[in-house]
C-alpha positions as a Markdown table, in Angstrom:
| # | Residue | x | y | z |
|---|---|---|---|---|
| 1 | Met | 98.1 | 21.7 | -81.2 |
| 2 | Asp | 96.7 | 24.5 | -79.6 |
| 3 | Ala | 94.0 | 23.0 | -78.0 |
| 4 | Ile | 96.5 | 20.5 | -76.5 |
| 5 | Lys | 98.9 | 23.3 | -75.5 |
| 6 | Thr | 95.9 | 25.4 | -73.6 |
| 7 | Leu | 95.2 | 22.0 | -71.6 |
| 8 | Leu | 98.9 | 21.7 | -70.8 |
| 9 | Asp | 99.2 | 25.2 | -69.6 |
| 10 | Arg | 96.1 | 24.9 | -67.9 |
| 11 | Tyr | 96.7 | 22.1 | -65.8 |
| 12 | Gly | 100.9 | 23.2 | -65.3 |
| 13 | Val | 102.1 | 20.2 | -67.3 |
| 14 | Pro | 105.4 | 21.0 | -69.0 |
| 15 | Asp | 105.0 | 20.7 | -72.9 |
| 16 | Pro | 107.0 | 17.8 | -74.0 |
| 17 | Ala | 107.6 | 19.4 | -77.6 |
| 18 | Ala | 109.0 | 22.5 | -76.5 |
| 19 | Gly | 112.1 | 23.2 | -77.9 |
| 20 | Lys | 112.1 | 20.4 | -80.5 |
| 21 | Glu | 112.0 | 20.5 | -83.9 |
| 22 | Leu | 109.5 | 19.0 | -86.3 |
| 23 | Gly | 109.8 | 15.4 | -85.8 |
| 24 | Glu | 111.9 | 15.4 | -82.9 |
| 25 | Phe | 110.9 | 13.8 | -79.6 |
| 26 | Lys | 112.3 | 13.5 | -76.4 |
| 27 | Asn | 110.8 | 9.5 | -76.0 |
| 28 | Pro | 113.1 | 7.4 | -77.8 |
| 29 | Asp | 110.5 | 5.0 | -78.2 |
| 30 | Leu | 108.2 | 7.7 | -79.8 |
| 31 | Gln | 111.4 | 8.7 | -81.8 |
| 32 | Gly | 112.0 | 5.1 | -83.3 |
| 33 | Leu | 108.1 | 4.8 | -84.2 |
| 34 | Tyr | 108.2 | 8.3 | -85.8 |
| 35 | Asp | 111.8 | 7.4 | -87.6 |
| 36 | Asp | 110.0 | 4.1 | -88.9 |
| 37 | Leu | 106.8 | 5.2 | -89.8 |
| 38 | Val | 108.3 | 8.0 | -91.9 |
| 39 | Gly | 110.5 | 5.7 | -93.5 |
| 40 | Asp | 107.8 | 3.2 | -94.5 |
| 41 | Gly | 105.3 | 5.7 | -95.8 |
| 42 | Gly | 108.2 | 7.4 | -98.1 |
| 43 | Lys | 108.5 | 4.5 | -99.9 |
| 44 | Ser | 105.0 | 4.5 | -102.1 |
| 45 | Leu | 101.6 | 6.5 | -102.1 |
| 46 | Val | 99.9 | 3.2 | -100.9 |
| 47 | Asp | 102.4 | 2.7 | -98.3 |
| 48 | Ala | 102.0 | 6.8 | -97.0 |
| 49 | Leu | 98.2 | 5.5 | -96.8 |
| 50 | Glu | 98.7 | 2.4 | -94.7 |
| 51 | Val | 100.7 | 4.1 | -92.5 |
| 52 | Gly | 98.2 | 7.3 | -92.2 |
| 53 | Val | 95.5 | 4.2 | -91.2 |
| 54 | Phe | 98.1 | 2.8 | -88.8 |
| 55 | Ile | 98.5 | 6.5 | -86.9 |
| 56 | Glu | 95.0 | 6.8 | -87.2 |
| 57 | Glu | 93.6 | 3.9 | -85.5 |
| 58 | Thr | 96.4 | 4.1 | -83.0 |
| 59 | Asp | 95.3 | 7.5 | -82.1 |
| 60 | Ile | 91.2 | 6.6 | -82.0 |
| 61 | Glu | 92.7 | 3.6 | -79.5 |
| 62 | Asp | 94.6 | 6.3 | -77.5 |
| 63 | Leu | 91.8 | 8.8 | -77.5 |
| 64 | Asn | 89.3 | 6.5 | -76.2 |
| 65 | Ala | 91.5 | 5.3 | -73.5 |
| 66 | Gly | 91.9 | 9.1 | -72.7 |
| 67 | Ile | 88.2 | 9.8 | -72.5 |
| 68 | Ser | 87.6 | 7.1 | -70.5 |
| 69 | Ser | 89.9 | 8.0 | -67.6 |
| 70 | Ala | 90.0 | 12.0 | -67.8 |
| 71 | Thr | 88.1 | 13.6 | -65.0 |
| 72 | His | 88.1 | 17.2 | -66.5 |
| 73 | Lys | 85.2 | 18.0 | -69.0 |
| 74 | Asp | 87.6 | 20.4 | -70.7 |
| 75 | Ile | 90.2 | 17.6 | -71.4 |
| 76 | Lys | 87.3 | 15.3 | -72.1 |
| 77 | Thr | 85.7 | 17.5 | -74.9 |
| 78 | Val | 89.5 | 18.4 | -76.2 |
| 79 | Tyr | 89.8 | 14.5 | -76.8 |
| 80 | Ser | 86.0 | 13.8 | -78.4 |
| 81 | Asn | 87.2 | 16.6 | -80.8 |
| 82 | Leu | 90.3 | 15.0 | -81.8 |
| 83 | Leu | 88.5 | 11.7 | -82.2 |
| 84 | Gly | 86.0 | 13.1 | -84.6 |
| 85 | Gly | 88.8 | 14.2 | -86.8 |
| 86 | Ser | 91.0 | 10.8 | -86.3 |
| 87 | Glu | 87.5 | 8.9 | -87.5 |
| 88 | Asn | 87.6 | 11.3 | -90.5 |
| 89 | His | 91.3 | 10.7 | -91.2 |
| 90 | Leu | 90.9 | 7.2 | -90.9 |
| 91 | Ser | 87.7 | 6.8 | -93.4 |
| 92 | Ala | 89.6 | 8.9 | -95.9 |
| 93 | Phe | 92.9 | 6.8 | -95.7 |
| 94 | Lys | 90.8 | 3.6 | -96.2 |
| 95 | Ser | 88.6 | 5.0 | -98.8 |
| 96 | Asn | 92.0 | 6.3 | -100.7 |
| 97 | Leu | 93.0 | 2.8 | -99.9 |
| 98 | Gly | 89.8 | 1.1 | -101.6 |
| 99 | Tyr | 88.7 | -0.4 | -98.2 |
């Protein structure tokens, strides 16, 4: 979060999370997805792990697209670092699910 906030500030992009509570989003589609995933993940441990897999797979797809389209080295670096974290998280979720 700190690295992304640094990039937002550096490039003059307004922070979409500013003034929002945890789990509160300005984008209604993102809010709906968040609410659905929290509901689904709250059903059981297996459901929570499956939600984790979905989130990390989605993040990996988005980060790869961001890396491909970014023109600034610092943005690519932050996205690449986040990608590594998402790949580790995905592996842990899948391992706990027995995949």
